[in-house]
Backbone bond lengths (Angstrom), bond angles and torsions (degrees), N, CA, C in turn:
res aa  C-N    CA-C-N  psi(-1)  N-CA   C-N-CA  omega(-1)  CA-C   N-CA-C  phi
1 M - - - 1.505 - - 1.457 107.49 -
2 T 1.360 119.46 133.56 1.496 122.30 178.63 1.482 104.33 -126.63
3 A 1.340 114.19 150.14 1.475 124.76 173.60 1.430 109.71 -158.95
4 E 1.378 120.32 157.19 1.425 120.30 179.98 1.573 106.02 -69.62
5 P 1.374 115.66 135.91 1.399 123.86 176.76 1.517 110.47 -63.01
6 V 1.273 116.88 120.28 1.538 115.82 178.52 1.587 109.11 -125.73
7 I 1.247 119.36 -1.12 1.493 122.18 175.27 1.530 108.74 -113.89
8 Y 1.274 116.22 111.53 1.518 123.13 176.83 1.444 109.64 -98.38
9 V 1.342 114.51 150.52 1.495 121.24 177.51 1.454 109.94 -143.79
10 G 1.319 122.39 125.59 1.427 124.76 178.12 1.546 107.89 -86.10
11 V 1.340 112.24 137.38 1.502 119.65 -175.32 1.602 104.81 -128.66
12 D 1.346 109.69 144.05 1.526 115.18 172.63 1.477 106.65 -139.93
13 G 1.263 118.99 -165.71 1.496 126.26 -178.02 1.517 113.52 -53.31
14 S 1.289 116.48 -27.12 1.518 120.45 -172.70 1.589 109.62 -101.38
15 W 1.344 116.32 24.89 1.539 117.44 -171.44 1.429 113.09 -64.73
16 R 1.363 116.90 -21.60 1.407 116.30 177.79 1.531 117.43 -77.54
17 D 1.364 117.37 -13.33 1.413 121.66 -170.45 1.560 107.23 -116.86
18 T 1.303 126.68 -21.93 1.414 125.77 -173.40 1.527 111.55 -72.36
19 G 1.276 118.92 -27.39 1.478 120.65 -175.05 1.486 116.59 84.01
20 A 1.341 116.67 -7.44 1.478 120.70 179.32 1.489 115.52 -64.28
21 L 1.384 117.36 -43.12 1.377 124.18 -178.40 1.578 107.88 -67.32
22 E 1.300 115.58 -49.60 1.496 116.86 175.33 1.376 116.69 -55.73
23 W 1.330 120.64 -39.02 1.456 125.84 -177.12 1.632 105.02 -70.07
24 A 1.254 118.18 -43.16 1.432 121.88 -176.06 1.513 108.00 -70.39
25 L 1.363 118.70 -36.30 1.434 119.32 -179.93 1.499 108.12 -66.72
26 Q 1.269 121.96 -42.85 1.442 124.31 179.77 1.499 111.32 -58.94
27 E 1.385 115.61 -45.62 1.463 121.43 178.04 1.509 109.92 -60.85
28 S 1.392 115.57 -42.27 1.561 116.74 175.16 1.419 113.25 -58.09
29 M 1.341 119.21 -44.31 1.451 120.19 -174.58 1.527 112.25 -69.91
30 L 1.358 118.01 -37.19 1.419 122.46 179.40 1.574 111.46 -66.59
31 R 1.347 114.34 -38.62 1.468 122.28 -179.89 1.435 114.43 -83.23
32 Q 1.447 116.59 -16.69 1.354 123.82 -170.37 1.585 111.66 54.47
33 E 1.228 117.21 50.16 1.482 131.24 178.94 1.467 110.18 -131.56
34 P 1.371 115.32 125.92 1.525 119.41 -176.22 1.567 113.37 -65.75
35 L 1.332 107.88 155.09 1.466 114.55 178.18 1.570 109.09 -90.98
36 Q 1.348 117.69 152.28 1.382 124.46 166.84 1.590 102.62 -121.64
37 A 1.323 118.53 103.26 1.464 123.80 172.40 1.518 108.12 -83.18
38 V 1.394 119.85 142.24 1.392 123.75 -177.30 1.548 108.65 -133.97
39 H 1.361 119.39 127.43 1.404 117.94 170.77 1.473 107.93 -116.36
40 V 1.367 117.49 132.72 1.479 119.53 -173.22 1.544 105.00 -114.79
41 I 1.337 112.96 127.30 1.445 121.33 172.94 1.541 109.27 -84.16
42 D 1.307 114.56 119.00 1.533 115.15 -178.58 1.593 106.65 -77.24
43 E 1.255 112.44 123.54 1.546 118.16 -175.36 1.528 106.24 -62.68
44 D 1.275 119.49 -33.56 1.498 118.17 -179.00 1.505 110.74 -62.09
45 V 1.314 114.29 -34.68 1.538 119.35 -177.20 1.502 107.88 -69.86
46 R 1.305 115.17 -43.18 1.538 115.78 -179.83 1.445 113.51 -54.94
47 H 1.307 118.88 -29.81 1.468 124.43 -169.27 1.581 111.87 -107.68
48 A 1.370 113.91 2.21 1.431 118.76 -177.04 1.553 111.93 -71.17
49 P 1.369 116.80 148.11 1.445 115.50 179.92 1.506 113.83 -61.55
50 G 1.392 117.77 134.68 1.387 122.38 -176.06 1.528 117.75 91.89
51 W 1.336 113.47 -6.34 1.468 120.20 175.73 1.502 111.23 -112.42
52 E 1.200 114.98 133.75 1.507 124.86 175.81 1.561 111.30 -92.06
53 P 1.269 122.60 115.15 1.538 118.81 -179.78 1.453 117.15 -47.19
54 A 1.379 116.62 -38.48 1.458 120.43 -179.30 1.468 110.15 -67.49
55 A 1.269 117.19 -35.55 1.602 119.15 -179.05 1.559 108.56 -71.56
56 V 1.381 114.26 -39.33 1.514 114.22 173.58 1.426 112.35 -61.90
57 D 1.260 121.51 -42.48 1.541 128.26 -176.36 1.613 106.16 -64.77
58 D 1.336 113.35 -46.70 1.480 116.04 -179.05 1.588 111.32 -61.18
59 A 1.357 112.63 -44.27 1.575 113.89 -178.30 1.524 106.87 -63.95
60 S 1.343 116.86 -37.81 1.493 115.73 -178.73 1.438 114.39 -66.63
61 M 1.369 116.74 -35.00 1.422 119.43 178.43 1.500 110.27 -67.26
62 E 1.320 118.00 -41.36 1.484 123.66 177.94 1.574 107.66 -59.94
63 L 1.326 117.07 -42.52 1.450 120.93 -175.12 1.541 108.29 -64.79
64 I 1.278 117.94 -51.01 1.536 120.78 179.98 1.526 114.21 -62.40
65 N 1.362 114.95 -31.48 1.500 120.37 175.20 1.506 108.41 -66.37
66 D 1.371 115.16 -44.93 1.441 117.44 -179.67 1.617 112.79 -63.18
67 V 1.360 113.18 -39.88 1.470 116.42 -177.22 1.538 106.14 -68.84
68 Q 1.331 119.27 -42.01 1.455 121.33 -178.24 1.484 112.45 -61.58
69 K 1.295 116.20 -36.53 1.481 122.37 178.34 1.505 112.72 -67.32
70 Y 1.449 111.37 -38.15 1.448 117.47 177.67 1.523 111.60 -69.97
71 L 1.291 117.72 -34.22 1.515 120.04 178.00 1.548 111.35 -75.36
72 D 1.271 114.16 -29.37 1.456 116.64 -177.71 1.536 111.29 -74.97
73 E 1.352 113.90 -21.31 1.481 119.98 -179.96 1.500 109.62 -96.77
74 S 1.298 123.85 0.30 1.378 126.01 -179.66 1.489 110.82 -76.33
75 P 1.379 120.92 153.67 1.447 121.65 -178.43 1.573 114.03 -56.49
76 G 1.223 115.68 156.84 1.451 119.72 175.20 1.536 113.70 96.25
77 D 1.335 115.67 -179.26 1.479 119.04 -176.90 1.499 110.05 -128.51
78 L 1.295 115.15 25.53 1.514 120.96 170.17 1.460 115.42 -72.93
79 D 1.372 119.42 146.34 1.446 120.73 -171.23 1.598 101.59 -100.28
80 H 1.348 118.77 94.35 1.429 123.56 174.54 1.507 109.19 -85.66
81 E 1.345 112.87 149.29 1.472 119.34 -170.61 1.514 105.52 -131.11
82 V 1.342 117.68 154.32 1.443 122.91 172.24 1.595 106.81 -124.03
83 D 1.298 117.78 139.55 1.385 121.02 -178.91 1.524 107.88 -127.36
84 L 1.335 116.59 153.27 1.489 125.48 -179.19 1.574 111.04 -120.04
85 M 1.274 116.33 124.18 1.404 117.98 -177.39 1.586 107.14 -128.02
86 V 1.329 113.30 167.57 1.503 118.44 173.50 1.519 107.16 -133.71
87 G 1.411 112.16 138.44 1.406 117.30 -177.92 1.454 111.74 146.65
88 P 1.323 121.32 -170.66 1.504 125.26 168.67 1.550 113.28 -57.79
89 P 1.257 117.39 112.45 1.489 119.26 -169.85 1.589 113.09 -53.51
90 A 1.317 118.36 -48.71 1.451 120.87 -175.28 1.463 110.10 -62.90
91 R 1.326 116.81 -50.15 1.443 124.67 -178.89 1.528 112.63 -57.06
92 K 1.364 113.49 -51.83 1.440 119.92 177.58 1.535 114.55 -57.18
93 L 1.353 115.15 -40.26 1.532 118.87 179.88 1.567 108.33 -65.69
94 I 1.285 112.66 -44.95 1.546 114.40 179.09 1.478 114.16 -65.83
95 D 1.359 117.22 -41.91 1.460 116.72 173.58 1.452 112.49 -58.51
96 A 1.379 119.57 -44.16 1.447 121.73 -173.89 1.550 109.67 -65.80
97 A 1.320 116.59 -35.81 1.451 122.99 -176.29 1.492 113.75 -83.91
98 A 1.252 119.78 -6.09 1.460 123.43 -175.37 1.514 110.89 -53.35
99 G 1.274 116.46 131.40 1.532 119.94 -176.82 1.481 116.93 80.47
100 S 1.384 117.03 -2.35 1.453 117.73 -176.83 1.567 110.38 -93.43
101 R 1.207 116.42 175.15 1.512 119.95 178.56 1.432 112.49 -63.01
102 M 1.328 115.29 -43.50 1.542 117.05 -175.15 1.518 110.92 -167.43
103 L 1.375 118.30 155.79 1.420 122.92 164.36 1.512 109.98 -110.75
104 V 1.334 116.23 134.77 1.521 119.24 179.59 1.553 103.44 -112.07
105 V 1.271 113.43 133.13 1.534 120.29 175.43 1.616 108.72 -134.98
106 G 1.252 115.33 157.76 1.464 122.05 -177.25 1.490 108.91 -94.63
107 R 1.333 111.83 162.35 1.485 121.63 -179.73 1.523 105.80 -133.92
108 R 1.366 120.04 120.95 1.369 122.39 177.49 1.545 105.52 -96.63
109 G 1.329 113.75 137.48 1.451 121.27 -178.11 1.468 113.64 -78.48
110 L 1.341 114.73 160.33 1.473 122.61 176.55 1.533 108.96 -122.86
111 G 1.261 120.39 91.92 1.466 119.85 179.79 1.590 111.51 68.02
112 T 1.279 113.31 -161.40 1.448 125.17 -172.02 1.447 108.71 -60.04
113 F 1.325 126.31 -33.43 1.433 122.68 -174.62 1.590 112.22 -90.60
114 K 1.270 116.17 -4.73 1.466 122.70 177.67 1.532 109.18 50.70
115 R 1.359 117.48 46.73 1.457 120.38 -178.06 1.451 108.64 -71.00
116 L 1.267 117.50 155.92 1.466 123.94 172.24 1.535 109.12 -80.92
117 L 1.301 116.29 137.68 1.438 120.12 -177.14 1.544 108.48 -74.13
118 I 1.335 114.01 125.35 1.505 119.31 -174.69 1.530 106.33 -56.64
119 G 1.318 114.61 138.88 1.481 117.85 176.64 1.485 112.39 77.74
120 S 1.266 123.05 7.19 1.500 126.09 -174.45 1.584 107.71 -69.31
121 T 1.285 114.09 165.34 1.415 119.05 174.04 1.562 114.41 -60.83
122 S 1.336 114.80 -33.15 1.494 117.40 178.60 1.468 112.43 -64.36
123 E 1.342 117.20 -45.36 1.474 121.83 -174.98 1.560 105.03 -71.45
124 A 1.277 118.46 -42.98 1.486 118.20 -177.59 1.505 113.31 -64.50
125 A 1.389 113.19 -34.05 1.440 117.22 176.57 1.524 114.71 -66.16
126 V 1.276 113.16 -35.04 1.546 119.19 -179.38 1.526 104.20 -72.17
127 S 1.302 122.43 -38.15 1.451 122.96 -176.12 1.545 106.76 -65.92
128 Y 1.379 119.81 -41.93 1.397 120.64 -175.81 1.496 112.79 -76.07
129 A 1.320 114.44 -22.28 1.492 120.32 -173.09 1.522 116.73 -70.44
130 A 1.373 111.68 -26.51 1.496 118.19 178.87 1.613 108.54 -59.19
131 D 1.279 118.70 -44.26 1.413 119.77 -176.75 1.520 111.09 -82.23
132 A 1.292 119.57 -19.66 1.429 124.20 176.26 1.471 114.98 -86.90
133 L 1.425 115.48 -9.58 1.412 124.48 -176.93 1.556 112.86 55.54
134 V 1.305 114.04 42.67 1.578 118.86 177.46 1.520 105.80 -116.22
135 P 1.317 115.66 122.89 1.537 119.45 175.40 1.525 105.43 -68.10
136 V 1.337 112.71 134.59 1.484 118.92 174.24 1.518 110.09 -112.25
137 V 1.317 120.56 130.83 1.401 125.17 170.25 1.479 114.84 -105.42
138 V 1.337 118.13 117.09 1.436 122.17 -176.98 1.536 111.84 -100.77
139 V 1.293 118.44 115.30 1.416 124.77 -171.32 1.493 110.04 -101.24
140 P 1.337 121.17 125.51 1.516 120.34 -175.49 1.545 108.27 -76.79
141 S 1.275 112.76 167.99 1.537 120.69 -179.48 1.494 110.66 -58.73
142 H 1.332 114.35 135.91 1.497 123.91 170.84 1.576 112.20 61.18
143 W 1.325 115.46 22.08 1.508 116.54 175.02 1.487 108.59 -66.32
144 R 1.371 115.56 134.59 1.398 122.15 172.40 1.582 109.15 -129.98
145 P 1.266 117.19 117.61 1.478 121.24 179.86 1.519 113.47 -51.98
146 S 1.374 119.96 -37.00 1.307 121.74 -174.51 1.518 116.83 -67.79
147 D 1.364 113.57 -10.46 1.463 119.55 -179.34 1.509 112.38 -89.58
148 H 1.318 115.70 3.49 1.583 121.79 -171.41 1.487 112.23 -134.29
149 A 1.233 115.39 153.91 1.568 117.55 -175.09 1.543 113.47 -142.77
150 G 1.356 114.24 15.86 1.514 120.15 -175.11 1.385 112.35 -88.95
151 P 1.347 121.51 -179.56 1.479 128.19 -172.35 1.569 108.40 -85.12
152 V 1.345 113.37 -176.48 1.410 121.94 170.02 1.617 100.92 -91.85
153 V 1.256 116.93 127.14 1.485 121.30 178.70 1.454 110.31 -110.20
154 A 1.350 112.60 124.51 1.482 120.44 178.14 1.530 112.38 -111.95
155 A 1.305 115.79 119.22 1.477 122.53 -179.96 1.491 110.99 -75.10
156 V 1.303 120.26 116.44 1.557 123.76 -173.77 1.487 110.08 -120.72
157 D 1.318 117.25 149.98 1.415 124.70 178.44 1.516 108.54 -119.56
158 E 1.292 120.78 128.70 1.467 116.60 -175.84 1.546 113.42 -71.85
159 T 1.323 115.15 -9.89 1.503 116.86 -176.92 1.560 109.82 -98.13
160 D 1.330 119.82 -10.18 1.392 125.87 179.67 1.561 117.94 -103.56
161 D 1.255 117.89 166.56 1.466 120.91 175.15 1.576 102.06 -87.74
162 N 1.246 113.11 112.80 1.498 121.50 -179.00 1.561 112.03 -91.12
163 T 1.309 116.17 3.23 1.463 112.35 -173.18 1.543 123.00 -57.68
164 D 1.305 115.29 -36.01 1.538 117.87 175.27 1.506 112.08 -67.04
165 V 1.376 113.86 -41.04 1.503 115.68 -175.69 1.531 108.55 -70.20
166 I 1.351 117.22 -44.10 1.500 118.86 -175.49 1.572 109.99 -68.09
167 E 1.258 115.32 -44.06 1.425 118.37 176.75 1.524 115.24 -56.45
168 F 1.322 114.89 -43.37 1.531 119.38 175.07 1.569 107.47 -62.91
169 A 1.271 120.87 -45.47 1.460 123.78 -176.13 1.499 108.67 -63.88
170 I 1.302 119.52 -45.08 1.490 120.22 -179.68 1.476 111.39 -64.79
171 A 1.354 120.09 -38.46 1.460 122.22 -176.52 1.537 103.84 -70.93
172 E 1.300 121.49 -36.99 1.526 116.61 179.58 1.522 109.52 -71.57
173 A 1.345 117.16 -37.58 1.402 116.68 -177.52 1.596 110.43 -68.41
174 A 1.255 115.84 -34.77 1.497 118.45 179.29 1.588 108.34 -65.64
175 V 1.261 117.48 -40.64 1.478 121.38 -178.18 1.538 108.92 -63.91
176 H 1.385 116.22 -40.30 1.450 122.51 -173.97 1.456 113.92 -89.88
177 G 1.367 115.63 -9.29 1.487 118.24 -171.60 1.445 117.07 67.63
178 L 1.414 118.60 39.65 1.399 121.24 179.57 1.549 112.80 -119.80
179 P 1.324 115.68 167.19 1.520 117.03 172.15 1.476 109.92 -82.65
180 V 1.337 117.56 163.86 1.453 122.73 168.58 1.502 109.34 -107.99
181 R 1.378 112.07 139.64 1.443 118.23 178.61 1.520 107.14 -118.11
182 L 1.351 117.58 117.19 1.479 120.98 179.64 1.549 103.64 -83.65
183 L 1.304 115.10 119.41 1.497 123.22 178.66 1.465 110.94 -107.30
184 H 1.328 112.96 122.07 1.509 116.53 176.16 1.534 109.80 -128.52
185 V 1.342 115.19 128.87 1.451 120.35 177.83 1.441 111.07 -117.24
186 W 1.330 114.63 131.89 1.423 117.45 -173.05 1.628 109.76 -137.35
187 D 1.288 113.48 159.45 1.455 117.56 176.10 1.485 106.97 -146.77
188 L 1.343 115.29 173.14 1.449 118.31 179.09 1.581 110.46 -79.67
189 P 1.256 113.43 146.93 1.529 117.49 173.22 1.525 108.39 -60.22
190 S 1.344 117.92 151.30 1.446 125.99 -166.73 1.587 108.32 -61.19
191 M 1.329 118.51 -21.03 1.499 116.52 -175.40 1.480 110.58 -81.58
192 Y 1.360 117.97 -5.21 1.483 120.40 179.85 1.463 111.19 -102.49
193 S 1.338 117.74 158.32 1.471 121.60 176.39 1.550 106.20 -121.07
194 W 1.313 113.31 138.08 1.574 118.41 177.26 1.564 105.72 -62.62
195 D 1.267 117.32 -43.61 1.512 118.89 -177.87 1.515 109.09 -52.42
196 A 1.316 115.54 -50.05 1.520 118.64 -175.01 1.471 108.04 -65.71
197 M 1.363 115.46 -40.16 1.554 117.84 179.09 1.462 113.13 -59.42
198 N 1.397 117.18 -44.38 1.386 121.56 -178.59 1.558 112.63 -64.97
199 V 1.265 114.46 -42.48 1.464 122.10 175.65 1.529 112.87 -59.68
200 A 1.380 114.79 -43.65 1.417 116.93 173.80 1.508 116.72 -78.91
201 G 1.374 118.34 1.20 1.357 122.81 174.34 1.632 113.83 69.81
202 L 1.306 112.48 22.69 1.567 117.97 -176.11 1.458 111.65 -98.15
203 S 1.322 122.07 -13.39 1.457 119.53 -172.03 1.557 110.37 -63.04
204 E 1.368 114.16 -44.75 1.472 116.07 -176.52 1.578 109.85 -68.71
205 Q 1.310 113.76 -38.14 1.514 117.99 176.87 1.608 112.85 -58.11
206 W 1.423 111.00 -41.65 1.506 116.67 -179.02 1.463 106.03 -67.35
207 F 1.381 119.15 -44.71 1.417 117.56 -176.49 1.535 116.12 -65.11
208 D 1.393 115.01 -36.20 1.458 121.71 172.90 1.549 112.46 -62.52
209 S 1.334 114.98 -36.43 1.497 119.05 175.58 1.517 111.59 -61.66
210 V 1.371 112.89 -51.44 1.466 118.23 179.89 1.519 112.59 -56.37
211 R 1.263 115.94 -50.62 1.475 123.28 -179.28 1.469 108.87 -58.99
212 Q 1.265 122.77 -42.17 1.514 122.78 179.21 1.525 107.73 -65.20
213 E 1.219 123.46 -35.60 1.520 124.02 -176.87 1.555 103.65 -67.93
214 V 1.360 123.65 -44.91 1.396 126.75 177.08 1.550 114.62 -64.91
215 E 1.268 113.79 -39.04 1.435 117.09 175.11 1.534 112.97 -69.75
216 N 1.242 120.11 -28.92 1.484 124.16 170.94 1.474 110.73 -61.91
217 I 1.373 114.63 -45.36 1.499 122.64 176.48 1.503 109.35 -53.61
218 A 1.395 112.99 -56.20 1.409 122.35 -176.04 1.515 112.15 -57.94
219 A 1.361 117.47 -36.04 1.505 120.77 -177.73 1.491 109.49 -70.89
220 E 1.368 118.01 -35.29 1.459 121.91 177.90 1.484 110.83 -60.41
221 W 1.341 117.09 -50.49 1.429 123.95 -177.36 1.556 112.28 -70.67
222 Q 1.358 114.53 -30.33 1.461 117.30 176.04 1.576 113.25 -64.30
223 N 1.312 108.30 -37.35 1.503 114.82 178.10 1.566 112.77 -67.18
224 K 1.323 111.52 -35.21 1.396 117.35 179.83 1.545 114.01 -75.27
225 Y 1.339 115.43 -34.04 1.539 123.99 -179.35 1.603 109.30 -126.60
226 P 1.366 115.05 73.03 1.455 114.78 -173.47 1.541 113.71 -69.77
227 D 1.290 118.40 -14.66 1.458 115.95 -179.24 1.553 113.34 -89.89
228 T 1.290 116.15 -0.75 1.477 117.64 176.68 1.547 109.05 -112.89
229 P 1.305 119.10 115.02 1.434 119.76 179.98 1.461 110.90 -62.83
230 I 1.337 116.77 135.32 1.486 123.52 -178.99 1.463 107.22 -119.40
231 E 1.361 117.81 124.82 1.502 121.33 -178.17 1.412 105.62 -113.02
232 V 1.421 119.12 171.90 1.463 122.04 177.59 1.621 106.55 -132.45
233 D 1.281 116.22 139.25 1.379 126.97 174.93 1.526 113.59 -134.11
234 V 1.338 120.72 104.12 1.478 125.71 -174.81 1.447 107.43 -110.14
235 R 1.247 120.41 125.48 1.503 129.89 -179.09 1.531 112.62 -126.86
236 R 1.273 114.96 148.78 1.514 121.35 176.06 1.561 105.43 -106.62
237 G 1.270 117.56 135.71 1.434 122.25 175.00 1.570 112.18 147.99
238 H 1.353 111.12 -164.91 1.450 115.75 178.70 1.549 111.41 -66.72
239 E 1.221 119.17 131.43 1.531 121.57 -169.18 1.526 113.85 -61.43
240 V 1.387 116.60 -43.81 1.470 117.47 -177.11 1.493 106.39 -69.20
241 D 1.313 120.27 -46.25 1.524 123.00 -177.73 1.448 107.93 -62.09
242 G 1.301 121.41 -46.14 1.407 123.36 -179.81 1.540 116.94 -59.19
243 V 1.397 113.17 -40.15 1.469 117.49 179.67 1.509 111.60 -68.42
244 V 1.370 114.11 -45.22 1.456 119.95 -177.46 1.623 109.76 -66.43
245 T 1.317 115.97 -46.12 1.452 120.82 179.36 1.527 107.72 -65.61
246 G 1.301 122.74 -45.10 1.402 123.69 -179.45 1.618 111.84 -57.80
247 A 1.329 116.73 -40.75 1.460 120.92 177.84 1.567 108.90 -66.33
248 E 1.342 117.45 -41.98 1.490 120.93 179.80 1.487 110.84 -64.68
249 E 1.335 118.90 -50.59 1.497 122.15 -178.16 1.543 112.14 -61.93
250 S 1.262 121.35 -27.09 1.388 124.22 177.76 1.501 112.54 -91.53
251 D 1.352 118.26 1.98 1.433 123.37 -176.33 1.512 111.68 47.87
252 A 1.361 114.69 47.98 1.463 125.33 -176.97 1.564 113.41 -58.48
253 Q 1.243 114.44 131.04 1.503 119.03 176.21 1.516 110.18 -79.99
254 L 1.329 116.09 -21.03 1.462 119.37 175.71 1.534 109.49 -160.88
255 L 1.359 112.87 137.47 1.470 118.58 179.92 1.571 105.28 -113.38
256 V 1.317 115.82 129.39 1.472 121.87 -175.91 1.485 107.66 -118.18
257 V 1.418 110.19 124.44 1.528 116.51 179.51 1.591 103.24 -127.17
258 G 1.328 113.39 163.75 1.455 117.28 175.42 1.543 111.91 -100.37
259 S 1.356 113.75 161.44 1.384 120.73 176.27 1.589 108.81 -140.30
260 K 1.195 117.81 119.27 1.571 120.64 -177.40 1.500 111.26 -83.25
261 Q 1.346 111.67 151.03 1.497 119.15 168.21 1.458 107.15 -66.10
262 R 1.363 111.91 143.36 1.485 116.43 173.97 1.597 111.34 -132.82
263 P 1.319 116.47 163.69 1.507 119.50 176.09 1.528 107.33 -51.76
264 R 1.306 109.82 156.07 1.476 118.06 -176.71 1.484 114.49 -54.56
265 L 1.366 120.33 -38.23 1.420 121.85 -174.46 1.511 108.02 -76.96
266 M 1.309 119.08 -13.56 1.460 120.97 -178.69 1.593 108.99 -109.82
267 S 1.268 118.91 9.95 1.493 118.76 -172.39 1.500 112.61 -68.84
268 M 1.288 122.31 -16.53 1.435 120.61 173.15 1.546 114.81 -93.38
269 L 1.328 116.31 4.48 1.428 117.37 -179.51 1.509 107.86 -99.66
270 L 1.245 117.61 117.36 1.472 123.72 175.60 1.568 111.45 -83.28
271 G 1.358 116.03 153.55 1.393 118.28 172.34 1.501 111.14 -72.28
272 S 1.342 116.45 164.07 1.459 123.65 -172.18 1.497 112.73 -59.11
273 V 1.366 117.92 -42.94 1.445 123.27 -172.28 1.530 109.06 -73.21
274 T 1.390 113.79 -42.56 1.405 116.73 177.34 1.554 114.48 -64.31
275 R 1.356 112.55 -44.13 1.460 115.91 -178.39 1.489 112.57 -65.82
276 G 1.361 114.41 -41.84 1.464 120.79 177.84 1.446 114.73 -61.72
277 A 1.465 116.83 -36.31 1.408 119.16 179.29 1.561 109.98 -72.51
278 L 1.272 115.43 -32.74 1.492 121.01 -179.47 1.486 110.53 -65.84
279 H 1.339 119.58 -33.40 1.415 125.34 -176.64 1.573 111.08 -79.80
280 H 1.432 113.02 -36.71 1.436 111.54 -166.14 1.516 115.06 -127.07
281 A 1.369 119.58 -4.48 1.432 118.60 176.68 1.533 111.58 -62.41
282 T 1.357 115.55 138.94 1.461 118.61 -178.18 1.570 113.05 -101.92
283 C 1.381 116.60 1.89 1.470 121.90 -179.92 1.550 103.25 -120.88
284 P 1.286 116.39 171.28 1.562 120.55 179.16 1.498 105.49 -62.49
285 L 1.355 115.24 139.43 1.491 122.71 -176.20 1.486 106.64 -117.80
286 A 1.333 118.92 127.14 1.434 123.50 176.13 1.511 107.00 -102.86
287 V 1.337 123.75 119.87 1.476 129.30 176.57 1.511 105.13 -99.99
288 V 1.314 116.47 114.84 1.468 119.98 -173.80 1.572 108.36 -111.67
289 P 1.355 114.26 122.58 1.466 116.93 179.08 1.586 111.94 -60.14
290 V 1.244 116.33 128.58 1.493 120.14 178.73 1.484 106.59 -101.14
291 R 1.376 115.45 125.36 1.432 119.19 178.82 1.625 109.93 -75.82
292 V 1.252 111.44 122.19 1.466 119.16 -178.40 1.445 113.06 -107.97
293 P 1.313 123.59 127.08 1.459 124.03 177.41 1.518 112.57 -56.12
294 V 1.275 116.08 149.91 1.540 122.38 -178.34 1.409 105.94 -59.10
295 G 1.342 113.09 132.00 1.473 121.90 175.61 1.525 112.48 91.54
296 V 1.392 118.66 -2.48 1.473 121.77 -179.98 1.396 107.91 -115.72
297 R 1.394 118.89 114.08 1.438 121.98 -175.65 1.431 110.31 -130.99
298 G 1.414 121.21 87.33 1.472 122.83 -179.50 1.510 106.92 -73.36
299 E 1.274 118.17 157.86 1.524 123.40 -175.12 1.559 112.46 -118.61
300 K 1.360 116.96 -10.39 1.543 117.81 -177.29 1.492 114.31 -61.21
301 K 1.400 114.42 -50.76 1.346 119.23 -173.91 1.547 112.72 -104.92
């Protein structure tokens, strides 16, 4: 069976541990679409003091041969391929995956909090991906889908167009046979006080109003996709903490957030929710480019 490769996955020397290749391989088998694995040799590393370019190249060839063998021995009859490139890793990965269904990359943890290393290939790839309109799935170290049983969680904002985020979440849920949970986290504007709101008896009324807005969004999508159960989770509090905690408490198998296109000089600046989820999410995170009309540049996500 042959098909155009539409799922790309970045691999490096830690490919056996990051979980990215396993996640991408599962996605490939469920969709019956071949994988294109890519390893990028960083040109700066090849010429760094103490490194011999030939040694770096030899190690890279050994790596891609090992990955190709692993893919050849995987179940199914899809033709998976491995490619070797040279250059800035994040940019090369995004350029290779342009026009594809998604790019999958790994995330190595840092201690208990499993933080993303600042300036890592994963974060840089997400930053570039918004302009390239390529969804990027970031898979944490040692992630195994079989250890989890939760839904696909989509972080939504009642003030934004959530179409791209929800469509991606529903497509993933359908492939994996999971429900979608629309997660919205809200808080009072800084000019208000929760004490004053409680005294006035307005906090519950405000919460009910917000929940009704999200339920209306869910109902619209449920009518459009009746075969995929769509749930609602509305929380009050800090947006990043609420999104990460909501995904953890639901044992999410995938958390989906949006990332808007930004002017060229701001292209490496991620919104607060996206950046916070990149640093702290404990499940695979899909960052979906959100198409923004010309002249409209939101900064939250």
